[in-house]
C-alpha angles and dihedrals in degrees: 000000000000126000096265109135110259113250128203107231113173119207103239118348118175116260100229123167134187088266092066091045092051091050091052089051089051090051092049092049093046094069091238107104098144127049108331143113097328092053091050090049091049090052090052092049093048091052090049092048095047096039101241131125095241144010132194121212118210137166095268145358086248090061090046091054096044095047090049091055090047094048089049088055095241113157146110113012092025130104128217123192127215140154124283087218104070145081117289094253091073090062107023091068089060089057091045092062092046098251125131118263113228114190124200124202121239121256114262111286091000139108090214123087118265103260094203088057090045089059091051091050095059114101137163087274095056112111103163145012121213109203115191120225091207119199089001097295114128118235125241097276093173088065094042093053092045089056092046092051092047090054095043095114090063094058116108112191115215099191144013094270092054089047090061088064095036090192140060108305120235113219112175126213094218094164088135101034112070105141097017119134137202127185093346096310126107122233102269094042097075114045121063088244126011124194122200132194126219095182119149094268096047126104090251113032138192090175089253122007149100144194141212129211130179143195123261109242131177111279096015114129099211094189089055091049092049090052090051090059089048091052095044093047097048108046094278088288113163094218130040122218091265092056091046092060091074112107111280093355099123097120122095141160132231103224098173132018091243142158142276115237108122125145119245128229089240089060093041090052090060090047095051091058093042089054090054088055098038102104090052091048092052092046090054091050089053091052091053093047091051091051090052093046094049092053103035108037093066088057091062094255110146119221138179108266106239099181136039138147094279104032142040123197125217085239094231102149135018103220111192128182124198110208119228100027135102136208095285095052092043091052090049090053090052089051094049091049090050090053087055091052097259116128112209133170145193124250105215143000100197113253095241088065093064124089094237092056094041085056089054089056102262120141123194089218086075091057104053096153093053090050090049091055092047103046096067101027123121123177110213122210111276117173139129093245089070119102123214087256090056091052091049090050092053090049092049093050093047091048090054088056099041102040106002140074094294095057107150099197139038 
């Protein structure tokens, strides 16, 4: 290793300014620290930003996805399809509601699911598909909806809400993709339901948190749907704390033995300020991605393409693949980078490789493309705390490993 001073470059620290801190202090002093006026304002602002009529804020994207499945009435006897190449939350929520998880391999040399295999996976039991907008890049929804329409005759609605769709429902895991666009539409304006994450490592953070938005369709009572999320996320209680503050309005009903996954005003306060800053944050991510691309693509490193003429990613993760290496070499590269002060990661280990999914009967041998994407993938640090010098340092250290004296493979 050369004599360059070792830097400390964390993988994905939150970008928090004094403005977020001041808003949290205001929330704490206001007396509303759980769900209250800031959460309702944040919901309104998210809907305006995305371009939907309503948004629901919850304590995670996982909760948003699970409640959506439950409100849709998806459960035992049903099947839900998602990608084998994703984080566990995309699939675990299917198991939570009692439905069968159906995993689809990625297309060759792609992080997106293989759409031809998606078509083959749809049966009369299929009620929903969960595409994954990995790294912040929206999937090919034209193709997904074409497949769904072609398989429409197989769909068997179990309730009135499913009948409104009269086809397999598309609920996107857009944990990475808040602010992404494709063909002139923002993420949240395309899928039937779209679930975002505001976890600490996400582009826009509320420390923990998430949101769900949906499309207006004929016959859908959106106020009713919003209230369903309120009921399901707060014990099935007919009034939230804000409504109960009205004079003499203490009494409430429990209309469903539901769950507890509401967002707090402390979290929403962080999110409101983050949303004010969000365009600048995404622009900075694009600058970093372009620096990486300019330096690394000529070396033969393959990366996810974040930007093209008809789409723009949220720039959440920089997924890089180094041709010609396997898991062992990839892990050695991660270790060498760490020694140089560069924190890197892997997105993702395919679900069939984990014990929980092996126990459900999945075998990675049936997902060769997903394994091929995983075995040589390294996610480089990409965050708005990084300076240009930090980015150049990461590039320099990776170059030393890939083409320099520290090369770990032939």
